[in-house]
C-alpha positions as CSV (number, residue, x, y, z in Angstrom):
1,M,1.0,8.7,-7.4
2,Q,0.9,11.0,-10.2
3,P,2.0,9.6,-13.4
4,L,5.2,11.8,-14.8
5,A,6.1,12.6,-17.8
6,V,8.2,9.9,-19.8
7,A,12.0,10.7,-20.6
8,A,13.1,11.6,-24.4
9,D,16.4,10.8,-23.6
10,P,17.9,7.7,-23.2
11,L,19.4,6.5,-19.5
12,N,23.2,6.6,-18.5
13,V,22.5,3.1,-16.7
14,P,26.2,2.7,-16.0
15,G,26.2,6.1,-14.1
16,I,22.9,5.1,-12.0
17,V,24.4,2.1,-11.2
18,I,27.9,3.4,-9.9
19,G,26.4,6.5,-8.7
20,T,23.9,4.5,-6.6
21,L,26.1,1.8,-5.2
22,G,28.7,4.6,-4.2
23,G,26.1,6.1,-2.0
24,L,25.1,3.1,-0.6
25,A,28.9,2.2,0.3
26,L,28.8,5.4,2.1
27,F,25.6,5.2,3.8
28,L,26.5,1.7,5.0
29,Y,29.9,3.0,6.0
30,G,28.6,6.1,7.5
31,M,26.3,3.4,9.4
32,A,29.1,1.4,10.6
33,K,31.2,4.2,11.7
34,M,28.0,5.9,13.7
35,S,27.8,2.9,15.6
36,D,31.4,2.6,16.2
37,G,31.2,5.6,17.9
38,L,28.3,5.0,19.7
39,K,29.3,1.7,21.0
40,A,32.8,3.4,22.1
41,V,31.1,6.4,24.2
42,A,28.6,3.6,25.7
43,G,31.6,1.3,26.5
44,E,30.7,-2.3,28.2
45,S,27.6,-0.4,29.9
46,M,25.2,-1.3,27.3
47,Q,26.0,-5.2,27.7
48,T,26.0,-5.4,30.7
49,L,22.6,-3.6,31.0
50,L,21.3,-6.2,28.2
51,A,22.4,-8.8,30.6
52,R,20.9,-7.6,34.2
53,L,18.0,-5.8,33.5
54,T,15.9,-8.7,31.6
55,T,14.2,-10.2,34.9
56,N,10.5,-9.4,32.8
57,R,9.4,-9.4,29.5
58,F,8.7,-5.5,30.0
59,T,12.3,-4.4,31.3
60,A,13.5,-6.7,28.7
61,A,11.9,-5.0,25.7
62,L,13.1,-2.3,27.2
63,T,16.3,-2.8,27.8
64,G,16.1,-4.1,24.2
65,A,15.1,-0.7,22.7
66,L,17.4,1.2,24.7
67,V,20.7,-0.9,24.1
68,T,19.2,-1.0,20.1
69,A,18.7,2.4,20.1
70,V,22.5,3.3,21.5
71,L,24.1,0.8,18.8
72,Q,22.1,1.7,16.1
73,S,21.5,-2.1,14.7
74,S,18.8,-4.6,15.7
75,S,21.0,-7.2,14.1
76,I,24.0,-6.1,16.7
77,T,21.7,-6.3,20.1
78,T,20.4,-10.1,18.7
79,V,24.0,-11.0,18.0
80,L,24.6,-10.3,21.8
81,A,21.9,-12.2,22.9
82,V,22.8,-15.2,21.3
83,G,26.6,-15.2,22.6
84,F,24.6,-14.2,26.1
85,V,22.6,-17.2,25.7
86,S,25.6,-19.4,24.3
87,A,27.5,-18.2,27.4
88,G,25.0,-18.8,30.1
89,L,24.5,-15.8,30.7
90,M,20.8,-15.2,29.7
91,T,18.1,-17.5,29.0
92,L,15.8,-18.0,26.0
93,A,12.9,-17.0,27.6
94,Q,14.9,-13.4,28.8
95,T,16.2,-12.8,25.2
96,V,12.0,-12.7,24.0
97,G,11.7,-9.2,25.7
98,V,15.2,-8.2,24.3
99,I,14.5,-8.8,20.4
100,M,10.6,-7.4,20.5
101,G,12.5,-3.9,22.0
102,A,15.2,-4.5,19.7
103,N,12.7,-4.0,16.7
104,V,11.5,-0.3,18.5
105,G,14.8,0.7,18.9
106,T,16.2,0.3,15.4
107,T,13.1,2.8,14.2
108,L,15.4,5.2,16.0
109,T,17.2,5.4,12.6
110,A,14.3,5.6,10.6
111,Q,13.1,8.4,12.4
112,M,16.6,10.3,11.8
113,L,16.8,9.4,8.5
114,A,13.7,10.5,8.0
115,F,14.9,14.5,8.5
116,N,16.3,16.3,5.5
117,I,19.6,17.7,6.9
118,T,21.7,16.7,3.8
119,E,23.0,20.6,3.9
120,L,24.5,20.1,6.9
121,A,25.7,16.9,6.8
122,W,29.2,18.1,5.1
123,L,29.0,19.8,8.4
124,L,28.8,17.2,10.8
125,V,31.6,15.4,8.8
126,A,33.8,18.1,9.0
127,I,33.6,19.0,12.9
128,G,33.4,15.3,13.5
129,F,36.9,15.0,11.7
130,L,38.3,17.6,13.5
131,S,37.0,16.3,16.8
132,W,38.0,12.7,16.0
133,S,41.7,14.4,14.7
134,F,42.6,17.0,17.3
135,A,40.9,16.3,21.0
136,R,43.5,14.6,23.2
137,R,40.4,12.6,25.3
138,D,39.2,9.0,23.8
139,V,35.4,10.1,24.1
140,M,35.8,13.3,22.2
141,R,37.6,11.6,19.5
142,N,34.4,8.7,19.5
143,V,32.0,11.9,19.5
144,G,34.0,12.6,16.3
145,T,33.7,9.3,14.9
146,L,30.1,9.4,15.5
147,L,29.3,12.7,13.9
148,M,31.2,12.1,10.8
149,G,29.5,8.6,10.6
150,F,26.1,10.7,11.0
151,G,26.9,13.1,8.4
152,M,28.0,10.4,5.9
153,L,24.9,8.8,5.9
154,F,22.9,11.5,4.4
155,I,25.6,12.0,1.8
156,G,25.2,9.1,1.1
157,M,21.4,9.2,0.9
158,G,22.1,12.5,-1.2
159,Q,24.4,10.6,-3.5
160,M,21.7,7.9,-3.9
161,G,18.8,10.7,-4.8
162,E,20.8,12.0,-7.2
163,A,22.0,9.1,-8.8
164,T,18.7,8.1,-9.3
165,S,16.8,11.3,-10.4
166,P,16.9,10.4,-14.2
167,L,14.6,7.2,-13.3
168,R,11.6,9.8,-12.2
169,T,10.9,10.3,-15.9
170,H,12.0,6.8,-17.1
171,Q,8.3,4.6,-17.8
172,P,9.9,1.1,-17.1
173,F,11.2,2.0,-14.2
174,I,7.8,4.0,-12.8
175,D,5.8,1.1,-14.2
176,L,8.0,-1.2,-11.6
177,M,7.9,0.8,-9.0
178,R,4.0,0.9,-9.0
179,Q,4.0,-2.7,-8.7
180,M,5.5,-1.9,-4.8
181,D,1.7,-0.9,-4.0
182,R,1.5,-4.6,-4.1
183,V,1.8,-4.7,-0.4
184,L,2.8,-8.7,-0.1
185,L,5.3,-8.6,-2.9
186,A,7.1,-5.1,-1.7
187,M,7.5,-6.9,1.7
188,L,9.2,-9.8,0.2
189,V,11.3,-7.2,-1.4
190,G,12.2,-5.5,1.6
191,A,12.8,-8.5,3.0
192,L,15.3,-10.0,0.1
193,F,17.1,-7.0,-0.1
194,T,17.7,-6.8,3.5
195,A,19.1,-10.3,3.9
196,L,20.7,-9.5,1.0
197,V,22.7,-6.3,2.6
198,Q,22.3,-7.7,6.5
199,S,20.9,-4.1,7.1
200,S,17.1,-2.9,7.6
201,S,18.7,0.6,8.1
202,A,20.3,0.3,4.6
203,T,16.9,-0.6,3.2
204,I,15.0,2.1,5.1
205,G,17.4,4.8,4.0
206,I,16.8,3.5,0.7
207,V,13.0,3.4,1.0
208,L,12.8,7.1,2.4
209,M,15.3,8.1,-0.4
210,L,13.1,6.7,-3.2
211,A,10.1,8.4,-1.1
212,T,11.7,11.5,-1.4
213,Q,12.0,11.0,-5.0
214,G,8.6,10.7,-5.3
215,H,9.2,6.8,-7.1
216,I,7.3,4.9,-4.4
217,S,3.8,6.1,-2.5
218,L,3.4,5.8,1.3
219,T,2.1,2.3,0.8
220,A,4.9,1.0,-1.0
221,G,7.3,2.5,1.4
222,I,5.6,1.2,4.4
223,A,5.5,-2.3,3.0
224,L,9.2,-2.5,1.9
225,G,9.8,-1.4,5.7
226,I,7.8,-3.6,7.3
227,G,9.5,-6.3,5.2
228,A,13.0,-5.0,6.0
229,K,12.1,-6.2,9.6
230,V,11.9,-9.6,8.3
231,G,14.7,-9.6,6.3
232,T,17.0,-8.7,9.2
233,C,16.4,-11.6,10.8
234,V,19.0,-13.5,9.1
235,T,21.5,-12.3,10.5
236,A,20.2,-13.8,14.2
237,L,20.2,-17.0,12.4
238,L,23.7,-16.9,11.1
239,A,24.8,-16.1,14.6
240,G,23.3,-19.5,16.0
241,L,25.3,-21.4,13.6
242,G,27.5,-23.7,15.7
243,K,26.1,-22.4,18.8
244,P,24.1,-24.8,21.3
245,P,20.5,-25.6,20.7
246,E,19.6,-22.5,23.2
247,A,21.3,-20.1,21.0
248,K,19.8,-21.2,17.6
249,R,16.0,-20.9,19.1
250,V,17.2,-17.1,19.6
251,G,17.6,-16.7,16.0
252,V,13.9,-18.7,15.7
253,V,12.4,-16.4,18.1
254,H,13.2,-13.4,16.0
255,V,12.4,-14.9,12.7
256,L,8.6,-15.5,14.2
257,F,8.1,-12.5,15.7
258,N,9.0,-10.6,12.9
259,V,6.8,-12.9,10.5
260,I,4.0,-13.4,12.4
261,G,4.1,-9.5,12.8
262,A,4.1,-8.7,9.2
263,L,1.6,-11.4,8.4
264,L,-0.7,-9.3,10.9
265,W,-0.2,-6.1,9.7
266,L,-0.7,-7.3,6.1
267,P,-3.9,-6.2,5.6
268,F,-4.5,-3.2,7.0
269,V,-1.3,-1.6,5.6
270,A,-3.5,1.2,4.4
271,Q,-5.1,1.7,7.8
272,L,-1.3,2.0,9.3
273,A,-0.8,4.5,6.0
274,A,-3.6,6.4,7.3
275,L,-2.8,6.8,10.7
276,A,0.6,7.6,9.9
277,T,-0.7,10.6,7.8
278,A,-2.6,11.8,10.7
279,V,0.2,11.8,13.3
280,S,2.8,13.4,10.8
281,P,3.0,16.7,9.7
282,S,1.3,18.3,6.8
283,H,3.3,21.2,3.9
284,P,0.0,22.1,1.9
285,E,1.8,25.0,0.6
286,L,3.7,23.1,-1.3
287,A,2.8,21.4,-4.3
288,G,4.2,17.9,-6.7
289,L,7.6,16.4,-5.7
290,E,8.6,19.6,-3.3
291,R,5.5,18.0,-1.0
292,L,6.2,14.6,-1.4
293,A,9.8,15.2,-0.1
294,E,8.8,16.7,2.8
295,E,5.6,14.6,3.7
296,T,6.2,11.0,2.5
297,P,9.5,10.4,4.3
298,R,8.3,11.2,7.8
299,Q,5.0,9.3,7.2
300,V,6.7,6.4,6.2
301,A,9.0,6.1,9.6
302,N,6.6,7.5,11.6
303,A,4.2,4.2,10.3
304,I,7.2,2.1,11.1
305,T,8.0,3.4,14.5
306,I,4.0,2.6,14.9
307,F,4.1,-1.1,13.4
308,A,7.1,-2.0,15.8
309,T,5.4,-0.4,19.0
310,A,2.3,-1.9,18.5
311,N,4.0,-5.2,18.0
312,L,5.9,-5.0,20.6
313,A,2.6,-4.1,23.1
314,V,0.5,-7.1,21.4
315,M,3.6,-9.7,22.1
316,I,4.0,-7.9,25.5
317,W,0.5,-8.8,26.4
318,F,0.1,-12.5,24.4
319,V,3.4,-13.8,26.1
320,G,2.8,-12.0,30.0
321,P,5.7,-12.3,32.6
322,I,8.6,-14.5,32.4
């Protein structure tokens, strides 16, 4: 990242904090509404699919990826798996593939957020509201909820970006963000923040916003995203509290899978960044922050997808069939 000029004016810290928290709240609310709409449209078929299509780890992984892509939350998929194990509908071995696939399914959120459609966000909210308010069929009302949530995601990201824009030229913040180039530190920060907000998608959304604003490098964004995959394991551990030992082990499997995957990639983040850059669209006609805003979010999203998919392939090969 190129150094930026230091701001002469003092920061409006309360305004930045309030604006960022408000944007984060809108982002999380939009994520919840979009998830509600998707679940309502899909009905109980996703739960049935999760319980039945787990005859081997390959189909279990595909099922976990599909269900998570629909539910927009690997945590929800894992909690469902914990519930099925507690009820005796699934075995621990069956959940391994589901958990591995869930990590790939949740990367769909990162891919969607990497597209800069902030200008269309209000239109999505308006169309969603009209559908939710006036449609007679439940399915169209649920689609309206989905569209409103999707639009709110980008409005929240835009609000966070606008609130934090003065930090571009604030030298202490620039120095702090440069520390995120230390891969292990960035992974730990990503894991801790995700454990606090209970959503890897929220963390990745903030990471993409920081990348769009030019606050963090590609390497830092990838490391923070990988750390978010580790932090989301807390939800599975909490879901296992008070459950039978077999259900608790689902959370342990989730932790081991993500931690081992993160440690395996720790020395290769630079190579992962190079691969993501190679497969991502470039915009040489742009320069400076405009080019960063177009290229870096897509590169981070692609890197997280490559990371999750590679982990899935390695683990399927390693554990073999059920």
